[in-house]
Backbone bond lengths (Angstrom), bond angles and torsions (degrees), N, CA, C in turn:
res aa  C-N    CA-C-N  psi(-1)  N-CA   C-N-CA  omega(-1)  CA-C   N-CA-C  phi
1 X - - - 1.458 - - 1.516 108.51 -
2 X 1.307 118.04 136.44 1.446 122.02 -178.62 1.533 109.69 -75.29
3 X 1.338 113.96 166.51 1.458 119.84 -179.15 1.528 111.74 -63.53
4 X 1.325 117.76 -34.99 1.458 122.09 -176.72 1.534 112.98 -84.02
5 X 1.302 116.78 -13.82 1.467 118.91 -179.29 1.527 109.77 -73.23
6 X 1.330 114.88 139.73 1.463 119.65 177.69 1.524 108.50 -119.24
7 X 1.301 115.56 148.36 1.453 118.73 174.88 1.519 108.68 -92.02
8 X 1.313 116.07 150.01 1.441 121.03 -177.52 1.536 109.23 -127.20
9 X 1.314 113.81 160.58 1.456 121.55 173.98 1.512 108.05 -139.50
10 X 1.315 115.90 152.80 1.462 119.47 -179.84 1.507 111.16 -80.08
11 X 1.280 116.99 133.64 1.480 122.68 176.86 1.528 108.41 -65.66
12 X 1.341 118.23 134.16 1.465 118.82 -179.74 1.520 113.35 -71.56
13 X 1.344 117.58 -10.60 1.450 121.26 -179.79 1.509 114.16 -99.25
14 X 1.305 118.55 -0.06 1.448 120.85 -179.81 1.505 109.84 -170.52
15 X 1.305 114.36 173.34 1.481 119.37 -175.99 1.531 111.34 -93.15
16 X 1.321 116.12 38.44 1.461 119.26 178.37 1.532 109.29 -115.21
17 X 1.332 115.53 149.05 1.450 121.87 -179.72 1.533 110.73 -98.32
18 X 1.359 113.66 147.37 1.450 120.87 -175.09 1.537 107.36 -133.02
19 X 1.310 115.97 144.77 1.466 120.35 174.30 1.523 108.14 -58.76
20 X 1.329 117.00 137.25 1.456 120.52 -179.31 1.541 110.68 -66.61
21 X 1.333 117.95 -20.59 1.473 120.47 176.12 1.517 111.16 -65.75
22 X 1.321 117.36 -29.79 1.466 122.47 -176.57 1.522 112.74 -109.61
23 X 1.320 116.72 9.37 1.461 121.10 -168.28 1.544 112.78 -58.76
24 X 1.337 118.85 -51.44 1.434 120.07 -174.59 1.521 112.11 -67.55
25 X 1.303 117.89 -37.08 1.468 120.57 175.55 1.515 109.77 -63.56
26 X 1.342 115.91 -45.68 1.471 119.92 -179.64 1.530 111.43 -62.77
27 X 1.325 115.69 -46.08 1.482 119.40 -179.21 1.534 110.49 -62.15
28 X 1.328 118.36 -38.02 1.456 120.85 177.35 1.526 111.06 -62.00
29 X 1.330 117.30 -41.93 1.458 121.68 178.49 1.534 111.64 -64.99
30 X 1.345 115.79 -47.06 1.459 119.74 178.32 1.545 111.81 -63.31
31 X 1.358 115.60 -36.99 1.461 119.91 179.17 1.518 111.15 -62.49
32 X 1.360 116.79 -43.01 1.484 119.13 179.21 1.523 111.05 -60.40
33 X 1.325 117.19 -43.76 1.461 121.02 177.73 1.532 111.28 -61.63
34 X 1.345 114.94 -44.15 1.455 121.45 -179.28 1.526 110.89 -62.58
35 X 1.362 116.67 -44.50 1.468 119.70 -178.38 1.513 113.29 -67.02
36 X 1.324 117.13 -28.83 1.470 119.89 174.50 1.530 111.00 -64.75
37 X 1.310 115.03 -36.45 1.473 120.13 -179.47 1.534 111.78 -81.93
38 X 1.344 117.61 -24.55 1.452 122.72 -175.89 1.543 109.57 -135.51
39 X 1.356 117.50 78.79 1.470 119.14 -171.60 1.532 115.01 -72.94
40 X 1.320 119.90 -9.77 1.468 121.28 -176.76 1.501 113.20 -100.18
41 X 1.308 118.73 39.16 1.442 124.06 -177.77 1.530 110.99 -77.70
42 X 1.301 116.85 138.09 1.478 122.75 177.11 1.539 109.54 -89.62
43 X 1.353 115.70 135.69 1.464 121.57 179.83 1.498 112.39 -110.47
44 X 1.333 115.61 160.29 1.481 122.22 176.46 1.521 108.43 -144.32
45 X 1.327 115.21 162.67 1.488 119.68 175.29 1.530 108.45 -93.49
46 X 1.300 114.81 144.32 1.463 121.36 175.73 1.525 108.81 -62.98
47 X 1.352 118.63 135.17 1.447 120.60 179.30 1.541 114.03 -67.55
48 X 1.332 116.92 -15.88 1.461 121.44 -178.06 1.527 112.60 -99.38
49 X 1.336 117.29 -22.00 1.463 121.81 -179.23 1.512 107.94 -152.98
50 X 1.315 118.60 104.20 1.483 121.84 -176.57 1.530 114.14 -62.94
51 X 1.334 118.11 -14.24 1.456 119.18 175.85 1.534 112.65 -77.32
52 X 1.336 115.79 -12.62 1.477 120.04 174.27 1.532 108.27 -84.27
53 X 1.305 116.65 105.30 1.465 122.26 175.48 1.520 107.22 -99.60
54 X 1.329 116.73 115.59 1.447 121.09 -173.23 1.533 111.14 -127.83
55 X 1.333 116.51 149.16 1.486 118.02 172.80 1.533 110.00 -63.68
56 X 1.300 116.09 141.95 1.479 120.31 179.92 1.517 110.77 -55.58
57 X 1.334 118.39 -34.14 1.453 121.70 179.13 1.524 112.98 -65.12
58 X 1.344 117.14 -17.37 1.454 122.86 -179.03 1.517 113.42 -96.98
59 X 1.321 118.22 1.37 1.462 122.58 -171.34 1.534 112.19 -55.16
60 X 1.319 118.33 -50.84 1.458 121.34 -178.59 1.512 112.28 -62.61
61 X 1.315 116.40 -43.83 1.479 121.42 178.78 1.514 109.89 -61.37
62 X 1.349 116.38 -48.49 1.445 120.76 -178.35 1.549 111.19 -62.65
63 X 1.320 114.96 -39.60 1.472 119.08 -179.94 1.525 111.38 -61.86
64 X 1.311 117.75 -35.80 1.461 121.99 179.11 1.539 112.70 -72.05
65 X 1.343 117.15 -30.12 1.463 120.89 -171.34 1.539 114.25 -113.91
66 X 1.318 117.90 1.65 1.464 120.69 -175.87 1.534 110.58 -66.33
67 X 1.321 116.04 120.99 1.465 120.85 178.88 1.512 111.73 -66.66
68 X 1.327 117.05 -36.18 1.470 120.48 178.91 1.522 110.72 -61.54
69 X 1.330 116.27 -41.73 1.465 119.16 178.11 1.516 110.85 -60.12
70 X 1.317 117.19 -42.50 1.465 120.85 179.97 1.525 111.04 -63.22
71 X 1.323 117.47 -39.69 1.470 121.44 178.30 1.523 110.23 -65.13
72 X 1.323 117.93 -43.80 1.443 121.92 -179.59 1.537 110.37 -65.25
73 X 1.320 116.68 -42.56 1.459 119.68 178.52 1.542 112.20 -61.01
74 X 1.335 116.48 -39.87 1.468 120.32 178.11 1.533 110.50 -64.59
75 X 1.329 116.09 -41.90 1.467 119.02 179.48 1.525 111.23 -63.47
76 X 1.296 116.32 -41.07 1.473 120.21 -179.57 1.537 109.72 -66.41
77 X 1.328 117.26 -41.76 1.474 120.96 -179.99 1.534 111.21 -66.08
78 X 1.327 116.80 -30.92 1.467 121.15 -175.61 1.520 114.68 -94.79
79 X 1.315 117.10 3.54 1.467 118.92 179.40 1.531 109.64 -67.42
80 X 1.332 116.10 143.34 1.449 118.02 178.06 1.518 111.03 -65.61
81 X 1.302 115.16 145.01 1.490 121.47 179.47 1.513 108.61 -96.16
82 X 1.341 115.08 138.34 1.449 120.08 175.62 1.522 110.84 -76.95
83 X 1.300 115.20 134.49 1.474 119.14 178.50 1.532 108.73 -98.76
84 X 1.282 115.04 136.11 1.464 120.53 175.14 1.525 108.51 -85.75
85 X 1.309 116.11 129.28 1.457 120.97 -179.55 1.496 109.82 -110.85
């Protein structure tokens, strides 16, 4: 990938793509607009970080992009393995 190329992801609130550098800011803005139109949204905590409070409708999107999940997965992959002697 070239230096000027940016990766994008689809916004969970619409069929538009956003640079991953601005993803969380963009999603927060779209979420505010969405919640104004739909005030009875159900929320849940992220299974990887309870401080992440997300709409249930965003669960799959958040699961794919959660930085805490990525950190946990790296730690699990890099744990030392026990050797049987």
